[in-house]
Every structure is written in structure tokens, then in C-alpha cells.
All heavy atoms as a GROMACS GRO file, in nm:
protein
  579
    1MET      N    1   0.085  -0.118   0.000
    1MET     CA    2   0.000   0.000   0.000
    1MET      C    3   0.090   0.124   0.000
    1MET      O    4   0.178   0.138   0.080
    1MET     CB    5  -0.091   0.000   0.122
    1MET     CG    6  -0.164   0.130   0.132
    1MET     SD    7  -0.324   0.140   0.208
    1MET     CE    8  -0.313   0.115   0.373
    2ALA      N    9   0.062   0.215  -0.091
    2ALA     CA   10   0.138   0.340  -0.104
    2ALA      C   11   0.062   0.454  -0.037
    2ALA      O   12  -0.059   0.449  -0.020
    2ALA     CB   13   0.161   0.372  -0.251
    3ARG      N   14   0.135   0.557  -0.001
    3ARG     CA   15   0.076   0.681   0.048
    3ARG      C   16   0.087   0.783  -0.064
    3ARG      O   17   0.197   0.812  -0.111
    3ARG     CB   18   0.148   0.728   0.173
    3ARG     CG   19   0.132   0.629   0.287
    3ARG     CD   20   0.215   0.666   0.406
    3ARG     NE   21   0.166   0.792   0.461
    3ARG     CZ   22   0.228   0.860   0.555
    3ARG    NH1   23   0.342   0.816   0.604
    3ARG    NH2   24   0.178   0.972   0.600
    4ILE      N   25  -0.026   0.838  -0.108
    4ILE     CA   26  -0.030   0.925  -0.225
    4ILE      C   27  -0.087   1.061  -0.186
    4ILE      O   28  -0.193   1.069  -0.123
    4ILE     CB   29  -0.116   0.862  -0.337
    4ILE    CG1   30  -0.056   0.727  -0.376
    4ILE    CG2   31  -0.127   0.955  -0.457
    4ILE    CD1   32  -0.145   0.644  -0.466
    5LEU      N   33  -0.017   1.167  -0.226
    5LEU     CA   34  -0.065   1.304  -0.206
    5LEU      C   35  -0.103   1.362  -0.341
    5LEU      O   36  -0.024   1.361  -0.435
    5LEU     CB   37   0.044   1.390  -0.142
    5LEU     CG   38   0.014   1.540  -0.131
    5LEU    CD1   39  -0.104   1.564  -0.037
    5LEU    CD2   40   0.138   1.615  -0.084
    6ILE      N   41  -0.225   1.412  -0.349
    6ILE     CA   42  -0.273   1.479  -0.470
    6ILE      C   43  -0.293   1.627  -0.435
    6ILE      O   44  -0.366   1.659  -0.341
    6ILE     CB   45  -0.406   1.419  -0.520
    6ILE    CG1   46  -0.384   1.272  -0.558
    6ILE    CG2   47  -0.462   1.500  -0.636
    6ILE    CD1   48  -0.511   1.199  -0.593
    7VAL      N   49  -0.226   1.715  -0.507
    7VAL     CA   50  -0.239   1.858  -0.484
    7VAL      C   51  -0.328   1.914  -0.595
    7VAL      O   52  -0.299   1.894  -0.713
    7VAL     CB   53  -0.102   1.929  -0.484
    7VAL    CG1   54  -0.118   2.078  -0.463
    7VAL    CG2   55  -0.012   1.869  -0.376
    8GLY      N   56  -0.435   1.979  -0.556
    8GLY     CA   57  -0.528   2.029  -0.656
    8GLY      C   58  -0.578   2.168  -0.624
    8GLY      O   59  -0.544   2.227  -0.521
    9LYS      N   60  -0.659   2.218  -0.714
    9LYS     CA   61  -0.715   2.353  -0.700
    9LYS      C   62  -0.828   2.350  -0.597
    9LYS      O   63  -0.821   2.418  -0.495
    9LYS     CB   64  -0.766   2.399  -0.836
    9LYS     CG   65  -0.814   2.541  -0.841
    9LYS     CD   66  -0.847   2.579  -0.986
    9LYS     CE   67  -0.899   2.720  -0.996
    9LYS     NZ   68  -0.927   2.758  -1.135
   10TYR      N   69  -0.933   2.275  -0.624
   10TYR     CA   70  -1.046   2.257  -0.533
   10TYR      C   71  -1.084   2.109  -0.537
   10TYR      O   72  -1.025   2.030  -0.611
   10TYR     CB   73  -1.166   2.341  -0.575
   10TYR     CG   74  -1.141   2.490  -0.579
   10TYR    CD1   75  -1.150   2.560  -0.698
   10TYR    CD2   76  -1.111   2.561  -0.464
   10TYR    CE1   77  -1.129   2.697  -0.702
   10TYR    CE2   78  -1.088   2.697  -0.467
   10TYR     CZ   79  -1.098   2.764  -0.586
   10TYR     OH   80  -1.076   2.900  -0.590
   11TYR      N   81  -1.185   2.072  -0.459
   11TYR     CA   82  -1.232   1.932  -0.452
   11TYR      C   83  -1.382   1.937  -0.427
   11TYR      O   84  -1.430   2.030  -0.363
   11TYR     CB   85  -1.160   1.862  -0.336
   11TYR     CG   86  -1.162   1.711  -0.343
   11TYR    CD1   87  -1.065   1.642  -0.413
   11TYR    CD2   88  -1.261   1.638  -0.279
   11TYR    CE1   89  -1.065   1.504  -0.418
   11TYR    CE2   90  -1.263   1.500  -0.284
   11TYR     CZ   91  -1.165   1.434  -0.354
   11TYR     OH   92  -1.166   1.297  -0.360
   12PRO      N   93  -1.457   1.839  -0.476
   12PRO     CA   94  -1.600   1.840  -0.450
   12PRO      C   95  -1.630   1.856  -0.301
   12PRO      O   96  -1.552   1.811  -0.219
   12PRO     CB   97  -1.646   1.703  -0.501
   12PRO     CG   98  -1.547   1.673  -0.609
   12PRO     CD   99  -1.416   1.726  -0.558
   13PRO      N  100  -1.738   1.927  -0.270
   13PRO     CA  101  -1.856   1.953  -0.350
   13PRO      C  102  -1.843   2.067  -0.451
   13PRO      O  103  -1.938   2.094  -0.525
   13PRO     CB  104  -1.964   1.986  -0.247
   13PRO     CG  105  -1.891   2.045  -0.134
   13PRO     CD  106  -1.757   1.973  -0.132
   14PHE      N  107  -1.728   2.138  -0.455
   14PHE     CA  108  -1.707   2.237  -0.562
   14PHE      C  109  -1.715   2.162  -0.694
   14PHE      O  110  -1.650   2.059  -0.712
   14PHE     CB  111  -1.570   2.304  -0.547
   14PHE     CG  112  -1.547   2.412  -0.648
   14PHE    CD1  113  -1.584   2.542  -0.620
   14PHE    CD2  114  -1.489   2.384  -0.770
   14PHE    CE1  115  -1.563   2.644  -0.713
   14PHE    CE2  116  -1.468   2.484  -0.863
   14PHE     CZ  117  -1.506   2.613  -0.835
   15SER      N  118  -1.795   2.212  -0.786
   15SER     CA  119  -1.819   2.141  -0.912
   15SER      C  120  -1.743   2.202  -1.028
   15SER      O  121  -1.753   2.321  -1.053
   15SER     CB  122  -1.969   2.141  -0.943
   15SER     OG  123  -1.993   2.065  -1.059
   16GLY      N  124  -1.665   2.121  -1.093
   16GLY     CA  125  -1.590   2.162  -1.211
   16GLY      C  126  -1.524   2.039  -1.272
   16GLY      O  127  -1.511   1.936  -1.206
   17GLY      N  128  -1.482   2.049  -1.396
   17GLY     CA  129  -1.424   1.935  -1.465
   17GLY      C  130  -1.299   1.880  -1.400
   17GLY      O  131  -1.287   1.759  -1.376
   18ILE      N  132  -1.204   1.967  -1.369
   18ILE     CA  133  -1.080   1.924  -1.305
   18ILE      C  134  -1.108   1.868  -1.167
   18ILE      O  135  -1.052   1.765  -1.127
   18ILE     CB  136  -0.980   2.042  -1.295
   18ILE    CG1  137  -0.939   2.090  -1.434
   18ILE    CG2  138  -0.859   2.005  -1.210
   18ILE    CD1  139  -0.854   1.993  -1.512
   19GLU      N  140  -1.195   1.933  -1.091
   19GLU     CA  141  -1.227   1.888  -0.957
   19GLU      C  142  -1.295   1.752  -0.958
   19GLU      O  143  -1.262   1.666  -0.876
   19GLU     CB  144  -1.315   1.992  -0.886
   19GLU     CG  145  -1.245   2.124  -0.860
   19GLU     CD  146  -1.229   2.214  -0.982
   19GLU    OE1  147  -1.301   2.194  -1.083
   19GLU    OE2  148  -1.145   2.305  -0.977
   20ASN      N  149  -1.387   1.731  -1.050
   20ASN     CA  150  -1.454   1.601  -1.060
   20ASN      C  151  -1.357   1.492  -1.100
   20ASN      O  152  -1.362   1.380  -1.047
   20ASN     CB  153  -1.570   1.608  -1.159
   20ASN     CG  154  -1.682   1.698  -1.109
   20ASN    OD1  155  -1.696   1.722  -0.989
   20ASN    ND2  156  -1.762   1.748  -1.200
   21TYR      N  157  -1.266   1.521  -1.191
   21TYR     CA  158  -1.167   1.422  -1.232
   21TYR      C  159  -1.069   1.392  -1.120
   21TYR      O  160  -1.032   1.277  -1.097
   21TYR     CB  161  -1.094   1.468  -1.359
   21TYR     CG  162  -1.003   1.361  -1.413
   21TYR    CD1  163  -1.057   1.249  -1.477
   21TYR    CD2  164  -0.865   1.370  -1.401
   21TYR    CE1  165  -0.974   1.149  -1.526
   21TYR    CE2  166  -0.783   1.271  -1.449
   21TYR     CZ  167  -0.837   1.162  -1.511
   21TYR     OH  168  -0.755   1.062  -1.558
   22THR      N  169  -1.028   1.495  -1.048
   22THR     CA  170  -0.938   1.476  -0.933
   22THR      C  171  -1.003   1.383  -0.831
   22THR      O  172  -0.939   1.291  -0.779
   22THR     CB  173  -0.904   1.612  -0.867
   22THR    OG1  174  -0.838   1.694  -0.963
   22THR    CG2  175  -0.815   1.595  -0.745
   23ALA      N  176  -1.130   1.405  -0.801
   23ALA     CA  177  -1.202   1.320  -0.706
   23ALA      C  178  -1.212   1.177  -0.758
   23ALA      O  179  -1.193   1.081  -0.682
   23ALA     CB  180  -1.341   1.376  -0.679
   24TYR      N  181  -1.240   1.161  -0.887
   24TYR     CA  182  -1.251   1.027  -0.946
   24TYR      C  183  -1.119   0.951  -0.931
   24TYR      O  184  -1.116   0.836  -0.885
   24TYR     CB  185  -1.290   1.038  -1.094
   24TYR     CG  186  -1.286   0.906  -1.166
   24TYR    CD1  187  -1.389   0.814  -1.151
   24TYR    CD2  188  -1.179   0.872  -1.248
   24TYR    CE1  189  -1.384   0.692  -1.216
   24TYR    CE2  190  -1.173   0.751  -1.312
   24TYR     CZ  191  -1.276   0.660  -1.296
   24TYR     OH  192  -1.270   0.538  -1.359
   25VAL      N  193  -1.009   1.014  -0.968
   25VAL     CA  194  -0.878   0.949  -0.958
   25VAL      C  195  -0.844   0.919  -0.812
   25VAL      O  196  -0.798   0.810  -0.779
   25VAL     CB  197  -0.769   1.036  -1.024
   25VAL    CG1  198  -0.630   0.983  -0.994
   25VAL    CG2  199  -0.792   1.044  -1.175
   26ALA      N  200  -0.866   1.016  -0.724
   26ALA     CA  201  -0.835   0.998  -0.582
   26ALA      C  202  -0.914   0.881  -0.523
   26ALA      O  203  -0.859   0.798  -0.450
   26ALA     CB  204  -0.864   1.126  -0.506
   27GLU      N  205  -1.042   0.873  -0.554
   27GLU     CA  206  -1.126   0.767  -0.499
   27GLU      C  207  -1.088   0.630  -0.554
   27GLU      O  208  -1.091   0.531  -0.481
   27GLU     CB  209  -1.273   0.798  -0.524
   27GLU     CG  210  -1.320   0.917  -0.440
   27GLU     CD  211  -1.456   0.969  -0.479
   27GLU    OE1  212  -1.529   0.902  -0.556
   27GLU    OE2  213  -1.492   1.080  -0.432
   28LYS      N  214  -1.052   0.623  -0.680
   28LYS     CA  215  -1.006   0.495  -0.737
   28LYS      C  216  -0.876   0.451  -0.671
   28LYS      O  217  -0.859   0.333  -0.637
   28LYS     CB  218  -0.988   0.505  -0.889
   28LYS     CG  219  -1.116   0.500  -0.965
   28LYS     CD  220  -1.184   0.368  -0.941
   28LYS     CE  221  -1.310   0.355  -1.022
   28LYS     NZ  222  -1.380   0.230  -0.994
   29LEU      N  223  -0.782   0.544  -0.653
   29LEU     CA  224  -0.656   0.511  -0.588
   29LEU      C  225  -0.679   0.471  -0.442
   29LEU      O  226  -0.610   0.384  -0.388
   29LEU     CB  227  -0.560   0.630  -0.594
   29LEU     CG  228  -0.499   0.659  -0.730
   29LEU    CD1  229  -0.427   0.794  -0.728
   29LEU    CD2  230  -0.402   0.548  -0.770
   30ALA      N  231  -0.778   0.534  -0.375
   30ALA     CA  232  -0.806   0.506  -0.234
   30ALA      C  233  -0.859   0.364  -0.212
   30ALA      O  234  -0.858   0.316  -0.099
   30ALA     CB  235  -0.904   0.608  -0.179
   31GLU      N  236  -0.901   0.298  -0.318
   31GLU     CA  237  -0.946   0.159  -0.304
   31GLU      C  238  -0.831   0.068  -0.262
   31GLU      O  239  -0.854  -0.037  -0.201
   31GLU     CB  240  -1.007   0.110  -0.436
   31GLU     CG  241  -1.138   0.178  -0.469
   31GLU     CD  242  -1.192   0.140  -0.607
   31GLU    OE1  243  -1.129   0.056  -0.677
   31GLU    OE2  244  -1.297   0.195  -0.645
   32ARG      N  245  -0.706   0.108  -0.293
   32ARG     CA  246  -0.590   0.024  -0.261
   32ARG      C  247  -0.478   0.097  -0.188
   32ARG      O  248  -0.381   0.036  -0.148
   32ARG     CB  249  -0.534  -0.036  -0.389
   32ARG     CG  250  -0.629  -0.129  -0.458
   32ARG     CD  251  -0.568  -0.186  -0.583
   32ARG     NE  252  -0.667  -0.261  -0.656
   32ARG     CZ  253  -0.659  -0.392  -0.676
   32ARG    NH1  254  -0.558  -0.459  -0.631
   32ARG    NH2  255  -0.753  -0.453  -0.744
   33HIS      N  256  -0.491   0.228  -0.175
   33HIS     CA  257  -0.383   0.308  -0.116
   33HIS      C  258  -0.438   0.411  -0.020
   33HIS      O  259  -0.558   0.439  -0.018
   33HIS     CB  260  -0.303   0.380  -0.228
   33HIS     CG  261  -0.251   0.288  -0.331
   33HIS    ND1  262  -0.143   0.205  -0.311
   33HIS    CD2  263  -0.293   0.262  -0.458
   33HIS    CE1  264  -0.119   0.135  -0.421
   33HIS    NE2  265  -0.210   0.167  -0.511
   34GLU      N  266  -0.348   0.471   0.057
   34GLU     CA  267  -0.384   0.582   0.145
   34GLU      C  268  -0.368   0.711   0.064
   34GLU      O  269  -0.258   0.741   0.018
   34GLU     CB  270  -0.291   0.585   0.266
   34GLU     CG  271  -0.322   0.695   0.363
   34GLU     CD  272  -0.225   0.696   0.479
   34GLU    OE1  273  -0.163   0.592   0.509
   34GLU    OE2  274  -0.208   0.804   0.538
   35VAL      N  275  -0.477   0.785   0.045
   35VAL     CA  276  -0.475   0.903  -0.042
   35VAL      C  277  -0.515   1.028   0.037
   35VAL      O  278  -0.615   1.026   0.110
   35VAL     CB  279  -0.571   0.885  -0.163
   35VAL    CG1  280  -0.570   1.008  -0.252
   35VAL    CG2  281  -0.533   0.761  -0.243
   36VAL      N  282  -0.436   1.133   0.018
   36VAL     CA  283  -0.465   1.264   0.076
   36VAL      C  284  -0.475   1.364  -0.038
   36VAL      O  285  -0.386   1.369  -0.124
   36VAL     CB  286  -0.356   1.308   0.176
   36VAL    CG1  287  -0.381   1.451   0.224
   36VAL    CG2  288  -0.348   1.212   0.292
   37ALA      N  289  -0.582   1.442  -0.041
   37ALA     CA  290  -0.598   1.549  -0.140
   37ALA      C  291  -0.580   1.682  -0.067
   37ALA      O  292  -0.653   1.713   0.026
   37ALA     CB  293  -0.735   1.543  -0.205
   38LEU      N  294  -0.480   1.758  -0.108
   38LEU     CA  295  -0.451   1.890  -0.051
   38LEU      C  296  -0.502   1.994  -0.150
   38LEU      O  297  -0.453   2.003  -0.262
   38LEU     CB  298  -0.301   1.906  -0.028
   38LEU     CG  299  -0.255   2.040   0.028
   38LEU    CD1  300  -0.315   2.065   0.165
   38LEU    CD2  301  -0.103   2.043   0.034
   39VAL      N  302  -0.604   2.070  -0.108
   39VAL     CA  303  -0.669   2.165  -0.197
   39VAL      C  304  -0.699   2.296  -0.124
   39VAL      O  305  -0.687   2.304  -0.002
   39VAL     CB  306  -0.801   2.106  -0.253
   39VAL    CG1  307  -0.774   1.983  -0.336
   39VAL    CG2  308  -0.899   2.075  -0.142
   40SER      N  309  -0.742   2.395  -0.199
   40SER     CA  310  -0.784   2.522  -0.141
   40SER      C  311  -0.930   2.512  -0.098
   40SER      O  312  -1.011   2.445  -0.162
   40SER     CB  313  -0.769   2.632  -0.246
   40SER     OG  314  -0.814   2.754  -0.194
   41ASN      N  315  -0.963   2.580   0.011
   41ASN     CA  316  -1.102   2.589   0.053
   41ASN      C  317  -1.174   2.680  -0.046
   41ASN      O  318  -1.133   2.793  -0.066
   41ASN     CB  319  -1.109   2.645   0.195
   41ASN     CG  320  -1.246   2.627   0.257
   41ASN    OD1  321  -1.338   2.580   0.192
   41ASN    ND2  322  -1.259   2.666   0.382
   42HIS      N  323  -1.281   2.632  -0.106
   42HIS     CA  324  -1.352   2.712  -0.207
   42HIS      C  325  -1.447   2.812  -0.144
   42HIS      O  326  -1.509   2.891  -0.214
   42HIS     CB  327  -1.426   2.621  -0.305
   42HIS     CG  328  -1.529   2.534  -0.242
   42HIS    ND1  329  -1.497   2.416  -0.179
   42HIS    CD2  330  -1.662   2.546  -0.232
   42HIS    CE1  331  -1.607   2.359  -0.134
   42HIS    NE2  332  -1.709   2.437  -0.165
   43ARG      N  333  -1.459   2.810  -0.013
   43ARG     CA  334  -1.542   2.906   0.059
   43ARG      C  335  -1.455   2.992   0.150
   43ARG      O  336  -1.351   2.946   0.196
   43ARG     CB  337  -1.645   2.833   0.145
   43ARG     CG  338  -1.743   2.753   0.066
   43ARG     CD  339  -1.844   2.692   0.159
   43ARG     NE  340  -1.931   2.605   0.082
   43ARG     CZ  341  -1.995   2.502   0.132
   43ARG    NH1  342  -1.985   2.474   0.260
   43ARG    NH2  343  -2.072   2.428   0.057
   44PRO      N  344  -1.496   3.113   0.179
   44PRO     CA  345  -1.420   3.195   0.274
   44PRO      C  346  -1.418   3.127   0.411
   44PRO      O  347  -1.513   3.060   0.449
   44PRO     CB  348  -1.498   3.327   0.280
   44PRO     CG  349  -1.581   3.329   0.158
   44PRO     CD  350  -1.610   3.186   0.123
   45GLY      N  351  -1.310   3.146   0.483
   45GLY     CA  352  -1.303   3.091   0.617
   45GLY      C  353  -1.180   3.003   0.634
   45GLY      O  354  -1.098   2.990   0.544
   46PRO      N  355  -1.171   2.942   0.752
   46PRO     CA  356  -1.053   2.861   0.782
   46PRO      C  357  -1.053   2.731   0.702
   46PRO      O  358  -1.152   2.693   0.642
   46PRO     CB  359  -1.068   2.834   0.931
   46PRO     CG  360  -1.215   2.838   0.955
   46PRO     CD  361  -1.267   2.943   0.860
   47GLY      N  362  -0.941   2.665   0.706
   47GLY     CA  363  -0.930   2.535   0.641
   47GLY      C  364  -1.003   2.428   0.720
   47GLY      O  365  -1.056   2.452   0.828
   48SER      N  366  -1.006   2.309   0.664
   48SER     CA  367  -1.073   2.198   0.730
   48SER      C  368  -1.013   2.066   0.682
   48SER      O  369  -0.934   2.064   0.588
   48SER     CB  370  -1.224   2.201   0.700
   48SER     OG  371  -1.245   2.179   0.561
   49GLN      N  372  -1.053   1.960   0.747
   49GLN     CA  373  -1.011   1.826   0.706
   49GLN      C  374  -1.130   1.734   0.718
   49GLN      O  375  -1.206   1.742   0.814
   49GLN     CB  376  -0.896   1.776   0.794
   49GLN     CG  377  -0.846   1.640   0.751
   49GLN     CD  378  -0.720   1.600   0.826
   49GLN    OE1  379  -0.637   1.684   0.857
   49GLN    NE2  380  -0.706   1.472   0.853
   50GLU      N  381  -1.149   1.647   0.619
   50GLU     CA  382  -1.262   1.555   0.618
   50GLU      C  383  -1.228   1.429   0.541
   50GLU      O  384  -1.130   1.427   0.465
   50GLU     CB  385  -1.386   1.621   0.557
   50GLU     CG  386  -1.368   1.654   0.410
   50GLU     CD  387  -1.491   1.720   0.348
   50GLU    OE1  388  -1.595   1.654   0.337
   50GLU    OE2  389  -1.480   1.837   0.312
   51GLN      N  390  -1.307   1.326   0.558
   51GLN     CA  391  -1.297   1.203   0.480
   51GLN      C  392  -1.411   1.203   0.379
   51GLN      O  393  -1.526   1.226   0.416
   51GLN     CB  394  -1.311   1.080   0.571
   51GLN     CG  395  -1.190   1.050   0.655
   51GLN     CD  396  -1.073   1.000   0.572
   51GLN    OE1  397  -0.968   1.058   0.580
   51GLN    NE2  398  -1.089   0.896   0.496
   52ARG      N  399  -1.378   1.180   0.253
   52ARG     CA  400  -1.480   1.171   0.147
   52ARG      C  401  -1.450   1.048   0.063
   52ARG      O  402  -1.351   1.045  -0.008
   52ARG     CB  403  -1.479   1.294   0.057
   52ARG     CG  404  -1.529   1.421   0.125
   52ARG     CD  405  -1.533   1.538   0.029
   52ARG     NE  406  -1.628   1.517  -0.078
   52ARG     CZ  407  -1.754   1.560  -0.076
   52ARG    NH1  408  -1.801   1.624   0.026
   52ARG    NH2  409  -1.832   1.539  -0.179
   53ASN      N  410  -1.534   0.947   0.075
   53ASN     CA  411  -1.522   0.825  -0.005
   53ASN      C  412  -1.382   0.765   0.003
   53ASN      O  413  -1.324   0.727  -0.098
   53ASN     CB  414  -1.562   0.852  -0.150
   53ASN     CG  415  -1.705   0.902  -0.161
   53ASN    OD1  416  -1.793   0.854  -0.090
   53ASN    ND2  417  -1.727   0.999  -0.247
   54GLY      N  418  -1.327   0.758   0.124
   54GLY     CA  419  -1.196   0.696   0.144
   54GLY      C  420  -1.077   0.787   0.125
   54GLY      O  421  -0.964   0.745   0.144
   55VAL      N  422  -1.100   0.912   0.088
   55VAL     CA  423  -0.993   1.009   0.063
   55VAL      C  424  -0.992   1.111   0.177
   55VAL      O  425  -1.097   1.166   0.212
   55VAL     CB  426  -1.014   1.083  -0.072
   55VAL    CG1  427  -0.906   1.187  -0.095
   55VAL    CG2  428  -1.019   0.984  -0.187
   56THR      N  429  -0.874   1.137   0.233
   56THR     CA  430  -0.860   1.244   0.330
   56THR      C  431  -0.845   1.374   0.252
   56THR      O  432  -0.751   1.389   0.175
   56THR     CB  433  -0.737   1.222   0.420
   56THR    OG1  434  -0.752   1.097   0.489
   56THR    CG2  435  -0.723   1.336   0.522
   57VAL      N  436  -0.939   1.466   0.271
   57VAL     CA  437  -0.937   1.594   0.200
   57VAL      C  438  -0.898   1.703   0.299
   57VAL      O  439  -0.968   1.725   0.398
   57VAL     CB  440  -1.075   1.626   0.137
   57VAL    CG1  441  -1.070   1.759   0.063
   57VAL    CG2  442  -1.117   1.514   0.043
   58ILE      N  443  -0.785   1.767   0.272
   58ILE     CA  444  -0.738   1.878   0.354
   58ILE      C  445  -0.760   2.005   0.275
   58ILE      O  446  -0.700   2.022   0.168
   58ILE     CB  447  -0.589   1.862   0.392
   58ILE    CG1  448  -0.570   1.732   0.470
   58ILE    CG2  449  -0.542   1.983   0.471
   58ILE    CD1  450  -0.425   1.698   0.496
   59ARG      N  451  -0.847   2.089   0.325
   59ARG     CA  452  -0.876   2.217   0.259
   59ARG      C  453  -0.803   2.327   0.335
   59ARG      O  454  -0.820   2.341   0.455
   59ARG     CB  455  -1.026   2.245   0.260
   59ARG     CG  456  -1.106   2.141   0.184
   59ARG     CD  457  -1.254   2.172   0.191
   59ARG     NE  458  -1.334   2.056   0.158
   59ARG     CZ  459  -1.366   2.020   0.035
   59ARG    NH1  460  -1.324   2.092  -0.067
   59ARG    NH2  461  -1.438   1.913   0.013
   60ARG      N  462  -0.723   2.403   0.264
   60ARG     CA  463  -0.645   2.510   0.325
   60ARG      C  464  -0.713   2.644   0.302
   60ARG      O  465  -0.783   2.662   0.202
   60ARG     CB  466  -0.503   2.512   0.268
   60ARG     CG  467  -0.427   2.381   0.287
   60ARG     CD  468  -0.412   2.347   0.431
   60ARG     NE  469  -0.338   2.454   0.495
   60ARG     CZ  470  -0.287   2.450   0.614
   60ARG    NH1  471  -0.304   2.346   0.688
   60ARG    NH2  472  -0.219   2.552   0.661
   61ARG      N  473  -0.688   2.738   0.392
   61ARG     CA  474  -0.749   2.872   0.384
   61ARG      C  475  -0.700   2.944   0.259
   61ARG      O  476  -0.581   2.953   0.232
   61ARG     CB  477  -0.715   2.953   0.508
   61ARG     CG  478  -0.780   3.089   0.511
   61ARG     CD  479  -0.759   3.158   0.645
   61ARG     NE  480  -0.620   3.170   0.681
   61ARG     CZ  481  -0.544   3.275   0.657
   61ARG    NH1  482  -0.593   3.380   0.594
   61ARG    NH2  483  -0.418   3.278   0.694
   62LEU      N  484  -0.792   2.998   0.183
   62LEU     CA  485  -0.762   3.072   0.061
   62LEU      C  486  -0.706   3.210   0.097
   62LEU      O  487  -0.768   3.284   0.172
   62LEU     CB  488  -0.889   3.086  -0.023
   62LEU     CG  489  -0.877   3.160  -0.156
   62LEU    CD1  490  -0.786   3.082  -0.250
   62LEU    CD2  491  -1.014   3.177  -0.217
   63LEU      N  492  -0.589   3.242   0.044
   63LEU     CA  493  -0.529   3.374   0.068
   63LEU      C  494  -0.560   3.471  -0.045
   63LEU      O  495  -0.591   3.587  -0.021
   63LEU     CB  496  -0.377   3.361   0.080
   63LEU     CG  497  -0.325   3.283   0.199
   63LEU    CD1  498  -0.174   3.274   0.193
   63LEU    CD2  499  -0.371   3.349   0.328
   64ALA      N  500  -0.548   3.425  -0.169
   64ALA     CA  501  -0.570   3.511  -0.285
   64ALA      C  502  -0.592   3.425  -0.408
   64ALA      O  503  -0.562   3.306  -0.408
   64ALA     CB  504  -0.450   3.602  -0.307
   65ILE      N  505  -0.644   3.486  -0.512
   65ILE     CA  506  -0.657   3.420  -0.642
   65ILE      C  507  -0.579   3.505  -0.742
   65ILE      O  508  -0.608   3.624  -0.759
   65ILE     CB  509  -0.803   3.405  -0.685
   65ILE    CG1  510  -0.877   3.315  -0.585
   65ILE    CG2  511  -0.812   3.348  -0.826
   65ILE    CD1  512  -1.024   3.302  -0.611
   66ILE      N  513  -0.479   3.445  -0.806
   66ILE     CA  514  -0.396   3.514  -0.904
   66ILE      C  515  -0.410   3.442  -1.038
   66ILE      O  516  -0.377   3.324  -1.048
   66ILE     CB  517  -0.250   3.517  -0.859
   66ILE    CG1  518  -0.238   3.593  -0.726
   66ILE    CG2  519  -0.161   3.581  -0.966
   66ILE    CD1  520  -0.101   3.590  -0.664
   67LYS      N  521  -0.461   3.514  -1.137
   67LYS     CA  522  -0.485   3.457  -1.269
   67LYS      C  523  -0.562   3.326  -1.261
   67LYS      O  524  -0.525   3.225  -1.319
   67LYS     CB  525  -0.353   3.438  -1.345
   67LYS     CG  526  -0.285   3.570  -1.374
   67LYS     CD  527  -0.168   3.553  -1.466
   67LYS     CE  528  -0.109   3.689  -1.497
   67LYS     NZ  529  -0.005   3.683  -1.595
   68SER      N  530  -0.670   3.328  -1.184
   68SER     CA  531  -0.764   3.219  -1.161
   68SER      C  532  -0.705   3.100  -1.086
   68SER      O  533  -0.767   2.994  -1.080
   68SER     CB  534  -0.830   3.173  -1.293
   68SER     OG  535  -0.742   3.093  -1.368
   69GLN      N  536  -0.588   3.118  -1.025
   69GLN     CA  537  -0.527   3.011  -0.947
   69GLN      C  538  -0.530   3.047  -0.799
   69GLN      O  539  -0.483   3.153  -0.759
   69GLN     CB  540  -0.382   2.986  -0.989
   69GLN     CG  541  -0.369   2.937  -1.131
   69GLN     CD  542  -0.448   2.809  -1.154
   69GLN    OE1  543  -0.436   2.712  -1.081
   69GLN    NE2  544  -0.532   2.810  -1.257
   70PRO      N  545  -0.587   2.959  -0.714
   70PRO     CA  546  -0.591   2.990  -0.572
   70PRO      C  547  -0.453   2.978  -0.508
   70PRO      O  548  -0.375   2.888  -0.542
   70PRO     CB  549  -0.686   2.884  -0.516
   70PRO     CG  550  -0.675   2.771  -0.611
   70PRO     CD  551  -0.650   2.832  -0.745
   71ILE      N  552  -0.424   3.069  -0.416
   71ILE     CA  553  -0.302   3.065  -0.338
   71ILE      C  554  -0.345   3.039  -0.195
   71ILE      O  555  -0.427   3.112  -0.140
   71ILE     CB  556  -0.224   3.200  -0.346
   71ILE    CG1  557  -0.200   3.240  -0.491
   71ILE    CG2  558  -0.097   3.193  -0.266
   71ILE    CD1  559  -0.117   3.144  -0.571
   72TYR      N  560  -0.293   2.933  -0.135
   72TYR     CA  561  -0.335   2.898   0.000
   72TYR      C  562  -0.216   2.860   0.085
   72TYR      O  563  -0.108   2.831   0.036
   72TYR     CB  564  -0.439   2.786   0.000
   72TYR     CG  565  -0.402   2.662  -0.077
   72TYR    CD1  566  -0.340   2.556  -0.013
   72TYR    CD2  567  -0.431   2.648  -0.212
   72TYR    CE1  568  -0.309   2.440  -0.082
   72TYR    CE2  569  -0.402   2.532  -0.281
   72TYR     CZ  570  -0.340   2.429  -0.215
   72TYR     OH  571  -0.309   2.315  -0.285
   73LEU      N  572  -0.236   2.866   0.220
   73LEU     CA  573  -0.132   2.830   0.316
   73LEU      C  574  -0.128   2.681   0.334
   73LEU      O  575  -0.223   2.616   0.345
   73LEU     CB  576  -0.158   2.895   0.452
   73LEU     CG  577  -0.130   3.044   0.460
   73LEU    CD1  578  -0.170   3.096   0.597
   73LEU    CD2  579   0.015   3.074   0.435
   0.00000   0.00000   0.00000
């Protein structure tokens, strides 16, 4: 079993093509591995951590958006 970190822009329930694909890949990998998705919080406020379909999702506090890319701590 491998430990896999996926760094992404956002993660569901935020809806978008990249986000949906990231979740699909993460959940498939989580069937056999330990998977953590590190993403920006798509809502204002502090970060959070949750389990979604076998994936540990760590949402970090959004600091700024530069050229449509979130910058987070």
C-alpha cells in the first residue's frame, strides 16, 4: 500500500471538470492506497479536514486568487 498526495485547486462539492476528475482518480486510488488530497477551501473561512469516499481531503485557507489560481497556506 502506497501513500499518495494529490495537490489540486479545489475538490467536491465544488463542481468543475478538473475537480470532478481529481475526485474520481483519488477515490479509485483510495481503493488500494492511502490518499490525501490537498486543496484550497472554495469558501471563505478557515481550512478543514474531512474524509470523502476513502480520501482524506485537507482544505487550506484561501489567501488570494492570481490569474484564476488559488493561493493557499
